[in-house]
C-alpha positions in Angstrom: -22.5 4.0 -8.3 -23.5 1.5 -5.6 -24.8 -1.5 -7.9 -23.0 -4.3 -9.2 -19.5 -3.9 -10.4 -18.9 -5.8 -13.6 -16.2 -4.0 -15.5 -13.2 -2.6 -13.8 -10.1 -0.6 -15.0 -6.8 -1.5 -13.1 -4.5 1.6 -13.7 -1.0 0.1 -13.3 0.5 -3.0 -14.2 3.1 -3.5 -11.6 3.0 -6.5 -9.1 0.1 -5.4 -7.1 -1.9 -3.9 -9.7 -1.8 -7.0 -11.8 -2.3 -9.3 -8.9 -5.4 -7.2 -7.8 -6.5 -7.4 -11.5 -6.3 -11.2 -11.3 -8.4 -11.4 -8.3 -11.0 -9.2 -9.9 -11.0 -11.5 -12.8 -11.1 -14.6 -10.8 -14.2 -13.2 -9.0 -15.9 -13.3 -12.5 -15.3 -9.6 -13.4 -14.1 -7.9 -16.8 -10.9 -6.4 -16.1 -8.8 -4.0 -18.1 -5.3 -3.3 -17.2 -3.3 -0.3 -18.2 0.3 -1.1 -18.7 3.0 1.7 -19.5 4.9 -0.4 -21.9 3.6 -2.3 -25.0 5.6 -5.4 -24.3 4.0 -5.7 -21.0 0.5 -5.4 -22.6 1.4 -7.8 -25.2 2.9 -10.4 -22.8 -0.3 -10.3 -20.6 -2.8 -10.5 -23.8 -0.7 -13.1 -25.8 0.9 -15.0 -23.2 -1.2 -14.6 -20.1 1.9 -13.7 -17.9 3.5 -10.4 -16.7 7.0 -12.0 -16.6 8.6 -8.7 -15.2 6.6 -8.6 -12.1 5.0 -12.1 -11.7 7.1 -14.7 -13.4 5.5 -18.0 -13.5 1.9 -16.8 -12.9 -0.7 -17.5 -15.4 -3.3 -14.9 -15.6 -7.1 -15.4 -16.4 -8.4 -14.6 -19.7 -11.0 -12.1 -18.3 -7.9 -9.8 -17.7 -6.7 -8.1 -20.7 -4.1 -5.3 -21.0 -3.8 -2.0 -22.9 -1.2 1.0 -23.1 -4.1 3.4 -23.8 -5.9 4.9 -20.8 -9.1 5.8 -22.8 -9.3 2.1 -23.7 -8.7 0.8 -20.3 -11.3 3.4 -18.8 -14.1 3.0 -21.4 -17.3 1.7 -19.7 -15.7 1.0 -16.3 -18.0 0.6 -13.4 -14.8 1.1 -11.1 -11.6 2.5 -11.3 -8.5 1.0 -9.4 -5.3 3.2 -9.1 -2.4 0.9 -8.7 0.6 3.5 -8.9 3.0 4.4 -6.1 1.9 6.8 -3.6 4.4 9.6 -4.5 3.6 9.3 -8.4 -0.3 9.1 -7.7 -1.0 12.9 -8.1 0.9 13.3 -11.5 -0.6 10.1 -13.0 -4.2 11.0 -11.9 -4.1 14.5 -13.3 -3.3 12.8 -16.7 -6.0 10.4 -16.3 -8.6 12.7 -14.8 -10.4 13.9 -18.3 -11.0 10.2 -19.0 -12.6 9.0 -15.7 -16.1 7.8 -16.0 -18.4 10.2 -13.7 -19.9 9.0 -10.6 -17.9 5.8 -10.6 -16.0 4.4 -7.4 -12.3 5.2 -7.5 -10.2 2.7 -5.7 -6.7 3.4 -4.2 -4.2 0.4 -3.7 -1.3 3.0 -2.9 -0.1 3.2 0.8 1.6 6.4 1.7 1.3 10.0 2.8 2.2 12.6 0.0 5.5 14.4 0.4 4.7 18.2 0.7 1.2 18.2 0.9 1.0 15.6 3.7 -2.2 14.4 2.3 -3.5 10.7 2.4 -4.0 9.1 -0.9 -7.9 9.5 -0.7 -7.4 13.1 -0.2 -5.1 13.3 -3.2 -7.7 11.5 -5.2 -10.6 13.7 -4.1 -8.6 17.0 -4.8 -7.2 16.0 -8.1 -10.1 14.2 -9.7 -12.7 16.6 -8.1 -14.8 13.9 -6.6 -16.5 13.6 -3.2 -14.7 11.4 -0.6 -17.7 9.0 -0.3 -16.8 8.1 -3.9 -13.3 6.9 -3.0 -12.3 3.6 -1.6 -9.0 2.0 -0.2 -7.8 -1.5 -0.1 -5.5 -2.3 2.9 -4.3 -5.7 4.5 -1.8 -8.2 4.7 -1.7 -8.6 1.0 1.7 -9.6 -0.2 1.5 -9.8 -4.0 3.3 -12.9 -4.7 1.4 -15.0 -2.2 -1.9 -13.8 -3.6 -0.9 -14.6 -7.2 0.0 -18.2 -6.1 -3.7 -18.1 -4.5 -2.6 -18.5 -1.0 -5.5 -17.7 1.5 -5.7 -14.2 2.7 -7.9 -11.3 3.9 -8.3 -7.6 3.3 -10.3 -4.6 4.0 -12.3 -2.4 1.6 -12.8 1.0 3.3 -15.2 3.6 1.9 -17.3 6.3 3.7 -20.1 5.0 1.5 -20.9 1.5 2.9 -22.9 0.5 -0.2 -19.9 1.4 -2.4 -17.6 -0.9 -0.1 -20.1 -3.6 -0.3 -20.2 -3.5 -4.2 -16.5 -3.7 -4.2 -16.3 -6.5 -1.7 -18.7 -8.6 -3.9 -16.5 -7.9 -6.9 -13.2 -9.1 -5.4 -14.1 -12.0 -3.1 -12.8 -15.3 -4.1 -12.1 -18.6 -2.7 -8.6 -17.5 -1.7 -9.2 -13.8 -1.1 -11.7 -12.8 1.5 -12.8 -9.1 2.0 -14.2 -7.2 4.7 -15.9 -3.7 4.6 -15.1 -0.7 6.8 -16.0 2.9 6.8 -12.9 4.2 8.6 -10.9 5.2 5.5 -8.4 7.4 7.7 -7.4 4.4 9.9 -7.0 2.1 6.9 -4.8 4.5 5.1 -2.5 5.3 7.9 -2.3 1.7 9.0 -1.3 1.1 5.4 1.3 4.0 5.3 2.8 3.6 8.7 3.4 -0.3 8.3 6.0 0.4 5.5 8.0 2.7 7.8 7.9 0.1 10.8 8.7 -2.5 8.5 12.0 -0.7 7.4 12.8 -0.6 11.4 12.2 -4.3 11.6 14.4 -5.0 8.8 17.0 -2.6 10.2 17.1 -4.8 13.2 17.2 -7.9 11.3 20.3 -6.6 9.4 21.8 -5.9 12.7 21.5 -9.4 13.7 18.7 -9.1 16.3 15.9 -11.6 16.7 12.3 -12.1 17.4 12.1 -10.2 20.6 13.4 -7.1 19.2 11.1 -7.6 16.1 8.1 -8.2 18.2 8.9 -5.1 20.3 9.3 -3.0 17.3 5.9 -4.3 15.8 3.9 -3.5 19.0 5.3 -0.2 19.8 5.2 0.7 16.1 1.5 0.0 16.1 0.9 2.0 19.2 2.6 5.0 17.4 0.7 4.6 14.2 -2.5 4.3 16.0 -1.8 7.2 18.1 -1.5 9.3 14.7 -4.5 7.6 13.6 -6.8 8.6 16.5 -5.3 12.2 16.3 -6.5 12.4 12.8 -10.0 11.1 13.5 -9.6 7.2 12.9 -11.2 4.6 15.0 -8.6 3.0 17.3 -10.1 -0.4 16.7 -9.1 -0.3 12.9 -5.5 -0.8 14.1 -6.2 -4.0 15.9 -7.7 -5.4 12.4 -6.5 -6.4 9.0 -5.7 -2.9 7.8 -3.6 -2.2 11.1 -2.0 -5.3 12.7 -2.5 -7.6 10.0 -0.7 -5.6 7.4 2.0 -4.8 9.9 2.9 -8.2 10.9 3.0 -9.6 7.1 5.1 -6.6 6.1 7.4 -6.7 9.0 8.0 -10.4 9.0 8.0 -11.5 5.3 11.0 -11.7 3.1 8.6 -10.8 0.4 8.3 -7.4 1.8 10.2 -4.7 -0.1 10.4 -2.3 2.9 11.7 -5.0 5.3 14.3 -6.3 2.7 15.4 -2.8 2.2 15.8 -2.2 6.0 18.0 -5.4 6.2 20.6 -3.6 3.8 20.6 -0.6 5.8 20.9 -2.7 9.0 24.1 -4.2 7.5 25.6 -0.8 7.3 24.9 -0.2 3.6 23.8 3.3 2.3 20.5 4.2 0.9 22.1 4.0 -2.6 23.6 0.4 -2.0 20.1 -0.7 -0.8 18.4 0.7 -3.8 20.8 -1.2 -5.9 20.2 -4.4 -4.3 16.6 -3.9 -4.7 16.9 -3.7 -8.5 16.7 0.0 -8.4 13.5 0.3 -6.6 13.0 2.5 -3.5 10.9 1.1 -0.9 7.6 3.1 -0.2 8.8 3.7 3.5 11.8 5.4 2.7 9.9 8.3 1.2 6.8 8.3 3.2 8.8 8.3 6.6 9.5 12.0 6.1 5.9 12.8 5.3 4.3 10.7 8.0 6.9 12.2 10.5 5.9 15.8 9.4 2.3 15.1 9.6 2.7 13.8 13.1 4.4 17.0 14.0 1.7 19.0 12.6 -0.7 17.2 15.0 1.6 17.0 17.9 2.1 13.1 18.0 5.3 11.6 18.8 6.5 8.8 16.5 9.9 7.6 17.9 10.4 4.6 15.7 9.3 6.4 12.8 11.5 9.3 13.3 14.5 7.1 13.9 13.9 5.4 10.5 13.5 8.8 8.7 17.0 10.0 10.3 18.7 6.6 9.1 17.2 7.2 5.8 17.8 10.8 5.3 20.1 12.3 7.9 23.0 9.8 8.2 21.9 8.4 11.4 23.7 4.9 11.8 21.7 1.7 12.5 23.6 1.3 15.8 22.8 4.9 16.9 19.2 4.1 16.0 18.9 1.2 18.3 20.7 2.8 21.2 18.4 5.8 21.0 15.2 3.7 20.9 16.2 1.2 23.7 17.4 4.2 26.1 14.5 6.3 25.9 13.1 7.5 29.2 11.0 4.9 30.9 7.3 5.5 31.0 3.9 3.5 31.2 2.9 1.5 28.2 
C-alpha cells in the first residue's frame, strides 16, 4: 500500500494516540480510535473530548472512537500503534489476526523492549509477521498537549519504503503539524528511545538545583552517546542532528510537559522511584524502563553510554542523584 491513505485506525486512546488521531482528522482523514474503556469512547463520540488525557481540547468530528478492535481496523488504509513500548508486543499479538494485509503499520512508541532488546519496528515485524519496509515510525519534538492546542511543530516519518513514508506524510500534514520523511528507521527509533533517558538525567539535575549549563551539557553529551549507539547499529549519524534526534531531545529535556523530565526532577530531589511514580499519578516514565534495555543493547555492541548507565543505576540500583553527578563530572578527561 503506497497510495492515498484515507481511513486510519489508531490503536490506543492515551494523550499521544488521541492527539495524533486529531492531526490525521484535521488533515482530512477518517480516523477510528481504539479505546480500552467504554467511557473514553463515549466521551469522544458524544462530547468530542478525551477528558482524562486531553481536558479542554475539542476533537474533530472525523475522529470517532470504539472499544472493539475489529471495528477500528475494518477497512483501514494504515494502522497506528499508540501504546507504550513495553506493552506493544502483548497488544499487537491480540490485534494481529485483525490487521488488514499489506497496510502500513505506524509506531508512535519510543523505547527498546526489555529482554529482547528489540526496537519497536523489530517487535512489530516479528509479532505481526510483516516486512520491515511496511513499518513506519513517527519521531520528533512532539509534546502532545502543545500539538493538541495546535502550536506549530514538525516531526519525522521514517520508513524504509520512501513511497509509504510520503503517503503518510500527506495524511498527517496540517497548518500546525509539518512532516518530513526519512528512510533511517534505526536512527529515528534510537533518537526517540534515548531522549527519554537523557530527559530523566536533565530532570535529576534540575531537581538538584542545577541550571542551564548543566542541562546543556547533559543534552549535548547525551546526544553524542545516543548517536554512538545508533551508528553502531547502522543508523545515519546525520539523523541525530535532525528532528528525531536533537529536536526531540531538546523538547523532552527542557519542557515541564515532559513526563520523563518531570519524573527525573522528583528523583533529583531525593525521592524514591515509588514516590516519583505517585507524584506522576501512578504513571512510570518510559525512560525508567527503557534505560535498562538501552544500556544492555549498548553493552551488546560495545558502546559506552555513561549518562544512560548513571540514570539506570539511579532508577534501579540505588545510586543517589549526588553520586550520579559526582561520577559524571569526574570521569577521566578526553577529547570531545
